N, C-alpha and C positions, 0 to 999 in steps of 0.2 A: 485469637492471635496474641497470646500473652507474651511469648518470648520473641524478641526481635531476631529474625533469622538472617544470616549472612548469605546473600546471593551473589555468585560470580558467574558472569556470562562470558563464554569464550566466543569471540566474534569471528565468524568466517569472513565477513567483509562488513564494512561500515557504510553500506549503501542505504537507500531509502528504507528497505524492509527492516534493517537493523534499527534505524532511527525510530520507526513507528512502533516496533514491537518491544524495544528495550531502551533506546536512548532517551526519548521523550518521557516515557513512563517513569524512568529512574527518578526524575525530579519530584514526581508525585509520591513515590514510595517514601522518599526522604521527608517530604512535606508533612505527611501524615504518620510517619513512624511505622510504616507497614512492613518494610524490609530494609536491610542495609545492603545496597547494591554496589557492584563494581563490575566493569567490563575490561577484559584484557584481550590482546590481539595475538598472543602466543601461548603455547602450552607450558607456562611456568608452573612448576609444582607448588612452590611456597604459597602463593595466594589461594591455590586450590585446597591446600591442606587446612587453611583458615576458614574455608567455606562450610556452610551447612548444606547448601544446594548449589549444584553446578549445572548450568544450562548451556548446551552445546548448539550453537547456531551455525548451520552450513558447514559441518565438520565431516570431512571424508578423507583426510590424510592418513597414511598408515599409522602414525603415532597417535592419532586421535582415539582410535579404538583401544590402544594400549593404555592410554591415560584414563579412559572411561572405566576400563576393567580395574585398574589400580585404585581409582577413587571409590569404586563400589566396594572393594575389599576394605577400604579405610572407613566404610560406613557413611559415605557421602550420598546424598540424594542426587541422582544423575538423570537429567531430562534432555531429550533431543527436541529440536524445534524445526518444523517444516513450514517454509513460507512461500514455496513455489512448487508447481507440479512438474517435477523432473522426469516423470514417467511418460508424459505426452508432449514433449517439446517439439515444436515445429522444426523441420530440418534446417531452416535458415537461421534459427536462433543460435547465437554464439555459444550458449550454454549446452547445446546439444552435443558438442564435441567434448565437453567436460564430463557430463553425467552419462558415462558409457563404460562398458567393460569392467575392469577391476575397481575403478573409482565408484561406479554406481553400486557395485557389490559391497564395498566398504561402507558407503553411505547407508545402505539398507541394513548392514550389520549393526551400525550405530543405532538405528531405529529399533532393531530387535532387542539389543542388549541394554538399552536405557530402561530405567524404571518406568518411564512414561514419556509420552510425546505431547507437545503443544503444537497447535496449528491455527489457521486463521479462517477456514471456511468449512462448511459441511462436506463439500466435494473433496477437499483434501483429507478430511477426516476419514472418508471411505478408503482412500488409498493407504493412509497410515495404519488403519485397522488390519491391513494385510500383514503387517509386521509386528504389531504390538496391540494388545487389547486395551491398554490404558491410554486413551487419547482424549485430550481436552482442547476445546476451542477457546481461543482468546477473542473476546468481543473486539471488533474493530473500533478504535477510538481516535478522536481528533481533538486537538487543543483549541478551545474556544478563544483563547487570547491571541491567536494568530491574526485576528481581524484588527488588533491594535497596531500591527506593523504597517498597515496601509496609511500612506500619507495623503492629505487632501489636495485637491486642485489638479488641473490637467491643462496641458498646452493647447489642446484642441477639444473643447467640450462637445463639439458636434460630431466627433468621430465615434464610430461604432466599432469597438475592438473585439474581434472574435478570436478566441485563443485556445491553445492546446499545449500541454507539456508532456514530454515523453522521451523515449530513447529510440535508436535505430532498431532495437528489438521489436518495436511495434510498427515497423514499416507496413507489413501486410494489413494491420488493423486500420491504418489510416487510408488505405487504397480506395475504399468506397467514397472517400471525401475528395480525392484528387480532382475529379472533373467538376466538383462543386466550387472549388476555390476561385477559378477564373470567372465563374458566373457571379459569385458574391461580390467581387471587386468591381463589377460593372456598376454597382451602387457606389457613387463617389464618397459616401460617408464611411464605407467599410474599410477597415484595415485589419489584416491578418497578423496575428502575434504567435510566435512559436518559441518554446524554450526546450533545449535539449536535442531536438531534432526537427527538421522541416523537410517535407517531401521534396526531393530534387526537382521535380517538375514545377513546383511553385517557384523555386529559386531561379529556374531557367526561363520560365514563360511569363511570369508576372513582374511588372515593373517594380524596381527596388523601392519606390516611394510608397508602395501599397502593402508592404509587409515589414515586420520586424523580427529579427532572430536574436536570441540570447543563449549563450552557452550555459550549461548547468553549473551551479555553484556547489561548494562543499555542503554536505547534508545539513550541518547546523545552520547554514545560511539560506537554506531553500525557502522556508516560509517567508522571511522578510523579502526575498527576491520575488517569490511567486505572488505575494499580496500586492506588490507594486507593479506587476505587469498590467494591472488595471483593466482586466477583462470586463467587457460589457455582457458578453455571452461566452460561456465555456462549453466546449464540445468534448465528448468522450467516445470516440469511435472505437469499436472492437468488433472482431468477427467471432462467431460462435465456434469454438473448438475446445478440445479437452484441456489444453493448456490454460486458456482464458477462463474456463469454468472454475479453475482453482484460484482465480484472482478475486480480490476483495473489491468492494465498491468505493474504495478510498477517494478516487477522484471526485465522485459525487459528494462525498462528505466534505472535501476541501472546498468545492464550489459552494456548497450550502452554507458552511460556516462563514465564508467571505461574502455571502449574499450576492452570488453571481448567478444569474439565470442560466440554465443549462439544458443542453440537448444531449441525451444519452443514447447509446446504441441499444436497439431492442434485442438484448441478449440476456442470458440468465444471470450474468454477473450483476446486473442492475435490476433484478427482479423486485427487490424491496422498494425501489423508487418508483412511485406510481405516476404513470403518464397522466398529464392533465391536472394533477394535484401538486406535485413538487417539482416536476420537470416536464419537458416534452421529449418524445421519442419518435423517430421516423416510423411511418407506417410499414416501411420495409427497409432493410439495411442496404439500400441502393443509393446511387447519386441522386435520383429523383426524389426518393424519400427524405434524404438529408436536406436537399435544397428547399423542399416545401416546408419542412419543420422550421428551418432557420429563417426563411423569409417571413413566415407567420410571426415568429418571435420578434424579429426586427421591427415589424410594422405594428406590433401591439404592445405598447409600453405598459399599459395597465395590466396585461397578462403577465409580463415580466415581474411586476411588483407583487402580484398575487402569488405566483409560483415561488418567488424568493422568500416571501414571508412564511409560506407553508414549509418550504425546505429547511429554513433556518430553525423553525420550531421543531421539525422532525429530527434534525441532526442533534440538537441540544437534548431532546427527549431520549434518544436511543444510542448516541455515540459520543457523548461528552466525556472527555477523559477525567475531568474533575469529579464527575458524578460516579463513574463506573470503575475507576482504577482499583477500588477495593476488591472488585471481583477477581482481578488478576492476582492480587496478593493472596486471596483466599485459595486460588488454584495451587499456588506454591505450597501453602500451608497444608492443604489437603493431601497433595502428593507426598510431602515430607512425612506427614503422620502415618500414611499407609506404608511407607518404606520403613519407618521406625517400628511399626507394629508387626512387620514381616509379611503384610498382605501383598506388597509389591516386591518382587525379588530382583 
């Protein structure tokens, strides 16, 4: 990586996926002189003409394909990024009304005409290969310094805070947990904590003193807010479907780096996180399975400490941004070299 390449990312939206795949890594590219990065929200030609590499994130507007073609003619390396499984969206998901008809056709055309595609999971890679043979997986990374955001002390040190963060898009994923919440709060020590979305049945049926709810904050403020929700146990409910198979295990990474004991859904998304070593998983993705796993963790403090220690070591070993950011830079350089040599058309 002798020459410092100028990377420009055209952001489709600056939500969580953008922050994890581009926003946070930008600081590390600059720290190590790996790339000279810039993100823009509109298809302005001038910054694109100054770029060596243009990365298109969630681009499906009619003008996006025109810009991609124009930039390729100018000799720019053009990469598409896929961070969600838009081909197997559940019907209730709001994005299902977006990725359909001509919009989906344009999105797929972007994937076909880009020099290469980057994505986040092997499952998504299989989908991307239907449109382009040049597909690279970005290792999922988390910043280890987010643990520094956590402030010490607590108003009620005897409280057991069981928490989850998510959006209404994941309502179906949290359904197996809904009957569990009223059972958990029968333990006077337990408080439920939600950020971004809370199941309506919780808000309607459980006394207000037994739960907390917080709205999402802007992406750049998420980790300071998340760290200070002060979870004692983090949960990650998911159902097994095609859409979720494309998801990363990021929630587990975040719990692990913050040393939060976790109970993860027994689904393929969390396959790498081994039950009994770094986390607990319900024996079945049912209310009974979830309740049993959570009660065990609540009552076994020494097990919490063992799992947390192992999980923290695992996430540092396999997903630390400071350690592995160079891999992502190498992907950009490799794709750019193949474009310059004429291997990628």
